[in-house]
C-alpha positions in Angstrom: -27.3 70.7 -69.7 -24.0 70.6 -67.8 -21.0 68.8 -69.3 -19.1 66.4 -67.2 -15.4 67.0 -66.7 -12.8 64.2 -66.9 -11.2 63.2 -63.5 -8.1 61.8 -65.2 -4.9 62.9 -63.4 -1.9 64.2 -65.4 0.8 61.5 -65.5 3.3 63.9 -64.0 1.0 64.7 -61.0 0.4 61.0 -60.5 4.1 60.3 -60.3 4.7 63.1 -57.9 1.8 61.9 -55.7 3.2 58.4 -55.6 6.7 59.7 -54.8 5.3 61.2 -51.5 3.4 58.1 -50.5 0.2 58.5 -52.4 -3.1 59.3 -50.8 -2.8 56.5 -48.2 0.9 56.6 -47.4 1.9 53.7 -49.6 5.5 52.7 -50.0 5.8 52.7 -53.7 9.3 53.5 -55.0 10.8 54.5 -58.3 14.1 53.6 -60.0 15.6 57.0 -59.4 14.8 57.1 -55.6 17.9 56.7 -53.2 18.2 53.3 -51.6 17.1 52.8 -47.9 19.9 53.5 -45.4 20.1 49.8 -44.4 21.3 48.9 -47.9 23.8 51.8 -48.2 27.1 50.1 -49.1 30.1 51.0 -46.9 33.1 52.6 -48.6 36.0 50.1 -49.0 38.4 52.7 -47.5 36.2 53.0 -44.4 36.1 49.2 -44.0 39.8 49.0 -44.4 40.4 51.6 -41.7 39.9 49.1 -38.9 40.1 45.2 -38.9 36.8 45.1 -37.0 35.0 46.7 -39.9 36.1 44.5 -42.8 33.1 42.1 -42.5 30.5 44.9 -42.6 29.4 45.6 -46.2 26.3 47.8 -45.5 25.3 50.5 -43.1 22.4 48.3 -41.9 24.8 45.5 -40.9 27.0 47.9 -39.0 24.0 49.4 -37.2 22.7 46.0 -36.2 26.1 45.0 -34.7 26.3 48.3 -32.8 22.9 47.9 -31.2 23.6 44.3 -30.2 26.9 45.3 -28.6 25.2 48.2 -26.8 22.6 45.8 -25.4 25.1 43.3 -24.3 27.3 45.9 -22.5 24.2 47.4 -20.9 23.2 44.0 -19.4 26.7 42.9 -18.4 28.0 42.7 -14.9 31.4 44.3 -14.4 33.9 42.4 -12.3 35.5 44.8 -9.8 39.3 45.0 -9.5 41.0 43.1 -6.6 41.8 46.4 -5.0 38.2 47.6 -5.2 36.5 48.4 -1.8 34.5 45.7 -0.1 31.3 47.5 -1.1 32.0 47.1 -4.8 32.6 43.3 -4.3 29.4 43.0 -2.3 27.5 44.8 -5.0 29.0 42.5 -7.7 28.0 39.4 -5.8 24.5 40.7 -5.3 24.1 41.3 -9.0 25.4 37.8 -9.7 22.9 36.2 -7.3 20.1 38.3 -8.9 21.1 37.2 -12.4 21.7 33.6 -11.5 19.5 32.5 -8.5 20.9 29.0 -8.4 24.5 30.3 -8.0 26.2 28.9 -4.9 29.1 30.9 -3.5 32.0 28.8 -2.0 34.4 31.1 -0.1 38.1 30.3 -0.1 38.4 31.2 3.6 37.8 28.1 5.7 35.8 30.0 8.4 33.6 31.7 5.8 33.1 28.5 3.9 32.0 26.7 7.1 29.3 29.3 7.5 27.7 28.5 4.1 28.4 24.7 4.1 24.8 23.9 5.3 23.3 25.9 2.4 25.6 24.2 -0.1 24.7 20.7 1.1 21.1 21.6 1.2 21.3 22.7 -2.4 23.0 19.4 -3.3 20.2 17.4 -1.7 21.3 16.6 1.9 18.2 16.4 4.2 18.1 18.0 7.6 17.4 14.8 9.5 17.2 11.0 9.0 13.5 11.2 8.1 14.5 12.9 4.8 16.1 9.6 3.7 13.4 7.6 2.0 13.4 4.5 -0.2 10.9 6.1 -2.6 11.7 5.1 -6.2 14.2 2.3 -5.3 13.2 -0.9 -7.0 14.4 -4.2 -5.4 14.4 -7.6 -7.1 11.7 -10.1 -6.3 12.1 -11.5 -2.8 14.4 -8.7 -1.5 12.9 -6.8 1.4 14.3 -4.4 4.1 12.7 -4.4 7.6 12.0 -1.1 9.3 14.9 -1.8 11.7 17.3 -2.3 8.8 16.0 0.8 7.0 16.5 2.8 10.3 20.1 1.5 10.5 20.8 2.5 6.9 19.3 5.9 7.5 21.6 6.4 10.6 24.6 5.4 8.5 23.6 7.9 5.7 23.2 10.7 8.3 26.5 10.0 9.9 28.3 10.0 6.5 26.5 13.1 5.3 24.9 11.5 2.3 22.5 13.3 -0.1 19.2 11.7 -0.8 20.5 10.5 -4.1 23.5 8.9 -2.4 21.2 7.2 0.1 19.1 5.6 -2.7 22.3 4.4 -4.3 23.3 2.8 -1.0 19.9 1.0 -0.8 20.3 -0.2 -4.4 23.7 -1.7 -3.5 22.3 -3.4 -0.4 19.5 -4.8 -2.6 21.9 -6.2 -5.2 24.0 -7.8 -2.4 20.9 -9.3 -0.7 19.6 -10.6 -4.1 22.8 -12.4 -4.7 22.7 -14.0 -1.2 19.2 -15.2 -1.8 20.1 -16.6 -5.2 23.1 -18.4 -3.7 21.0 -19.8 -0.9 18.4 -21.2 -3.3 21.2 -22.8 -5.4 22.8 -24.3 -2.3 19.5 -25.8 -1.1 18.7 -27.1 -4.6 22.2 -28.8 -4.7 21.6 -30.3 -1.3 18.2 -31.7 -2.2 19.6 -33.1 -5.4 22.5 -34.7 -3.4 20.3 -36.2 -0.6 17.0 -36.8 -2.4 14.3 -38.1 -0.1 16.9 -38.4 2.7 17.3 -34.6 2.8 15.4 -34.0 6.1 17.2 -36.8 8.0 20.6 -35.7 6.5 20.1 -32.2 7.6 19.3 -33.4 11.1 22.5 -35.5 11.1 24.6 -32.6 9.8 23.2 -30.4 12.6 24.0 -33.1 15.2 27.6 -33.3 13.9 27.9 -29.5 14.2 26.7 -29.7 17.8 29.1 -32.6 18.6 32.0 -30.7 17.1 31.2 -27.4 18.7 30.7 -25.7 15.4 30.2 -21.9 15.4 26.6 -20.7 15.9 26.7 -19.0 12.5 27.2 -22.4 10.8 24.4 -23.9 12.8 22.1 -21.1 11.8 23.0 -21.7 8.1 22.2 -25.4 8.6 18.8 -24.6 10.2 17.9 -22.3 7.3 19.1 -24.8 4.7 21.7 -22.3 3.5 24.8 -24.5 4.1 26.7 -25.2 0.9 27.0 -28.7 -0.5 30.8 -29.0 0.1 30.4 -28.1 3.8 27.5 -30.5 4.2 29.4 -33.4 2.7 32.5 -32.5 4.8 30.4 -32.6 8.0 28.9 -36.0 7.0 32.4 -37.4 6.5 33.3 -36.1 10.0 30.3 -37.8 11.4 31.4 -41.1 9.9 34.8 -40.7 11.7 33.0 -40.0 14.9 31.0 -43.3 14.7 27.4 -43.8 15.7 27.2 -41.0 18.3 26.1 -38.3 16.0 23.5 -40.6 14.3 22.0 -41.3 17.8 21.9 -37.6 18.6 20.0 -37.1 15.3 17.5 -39.7 16.2 18.9 -42.5 13.9 19.8 -45.3 16.3 21.9 -48.1 14.9 23.5 -46.0 12.2 20.6 -46.6 9.9 17.6 -44.6 8.8 14.3 -44.9 7.1 15.5 -42.9 4.0 18.5 -43.1 1.8 20.3 -40.6 -0.4 20.4 -41.4 -4.2 24.1 -42.4 -3.8 23.3 -44.8 -0.9 20.4 -46.3 -2.8 22.5 -46.8 -6.0 25.1 -48.6 -3.8 22.5 -51.0 -2.4 21.1 -51.6 -5.9 24.5 -52.6 -7.1 24.8 -55.1 -4.2 21.4 -56.7 -4.9 21.7 -57.0 -8.7 24.0 -60.1 -8.7 21.6 -62.1 -6.7 18.5 -60.8 -8.6 20.0 -61.8 -11.9 21.3 -65.1 -10.7 19.2 -68.0 -12.1 19.9 -70.0 -8.9 18.2 -67.5 -6.6 15.1 -69.1 -5.1 11.7 -67.6 -6.3 10.8 -66.3 -2.8 14.2 -64.6 -2.5 13.9 -63.2 -6.0 10.4 -61.8 -5.1 11.8 -60.2 -1.9 14.8 -58.7 -3.9 12.5 -57.3 -6.5 10.3 -55.5 -3.8 13.5 -54.1 -2.2 14.8 -53.0 -5.6 11.5 -51.1 -6.2 11.9 -49.2 -3.0 15.6 -48.5 -3.7 14.7 -47.2 -7.2 12.4 -44.6 -5.6 15.3 -43.3 -3.4 17.7 -43.4 -6.3 15.3 -41.3 -8.4 13.9 -38.7 -6.0 11.4 -37.6 -8.6 9.5 -40.8 -8.1 9.0 -40.3 -4.4 5.3 -39.9 -3.5 4.0 -41.7 -6.6 2.1 -45.0 -6.4 4.1 -48.1 -6.8 
C-alpha cells in the first residue's frame, strides 16, 4: 500500500510565488514591495526647481500632464508669421476650414471680400431668388390675411433689400401686427358709429357720403365711408357740414324734405323731450294722448336701438 504525500506548499515558497504574480498572474502585493510609479512622490527640491512643477506631487500626475500637453500640441494649428510665404498662409487656412467646416472667411481687401460675399450671405440665410422667401411658420392674428399680390410685393421688397429668410418673416410679422391694429380700429369705429346713429345708421352713412360728394372730399375718405371705417369724429363733422349746406345733401342721399324714416338715438330723445309735456298734461284730449303714446313707443325704439326689431 502506497502512502499519500501532503501537497502543502512551504510558506516561504507560497510567498515567493505570490510575489511574482501567482499561478494565474494575479496582482497581489506585499507591504515591502515598492509603490507603483504613478504614486511615486516627487522630491520637494525637484518641484521647487521650476514654478510650473510646484502643483505636481506625484510622478503619475506629472506624466498625465505631459501626455495631455503633447496631445494638444499635436492637434494644434500653428499660425504662420506675417512674413511667411503665401503657401504657408494658404495651408493654414485650409487646416482651419478642415477643422471648422462652418468657418466663414471675410477678407479685409474689398475686392477679395466681394468675391466671397455671396457665400457669406448664403450661409446667413439669404435665398437665391424671391421664391425662397416664404411665409411658412408666420402666424397672423385672426382676420389678418395677405393676398398673393401683396405677398409678391413683399417678396420683391425683401429681394431688393437683400433680406435673409429670417428677416423676411420678421417683415411679415410686422405687417401682420400693423394690419391687425387697423382691423381692430375699423371695428371700433364702426361700433362707435352704430352706437351713435342706432337704427338710423344706414341712412346717416348715405347722408355722410352725399356730403362728401357735395364737398369734393378725397376719394380715400369716400372709400372709408363706403367701408364703414370712417371715425366717429369725422362722421359727426360731415353731418354738421351738411346742416350748413341745407337740404341739398339730404336730397342727394334720398331723404327729400330734410326728414327720414329713421332717427338717431339723440334725435329720438330730443323728440321725446318735446312730446312729454303734452303727454303728461291732464288737459290733453284722450285721442291726442293716444296718438302721443303711439308716437312715444316708436321714438323709444329709436332711442334704444337694442329694441329695434322686437314686437311692440
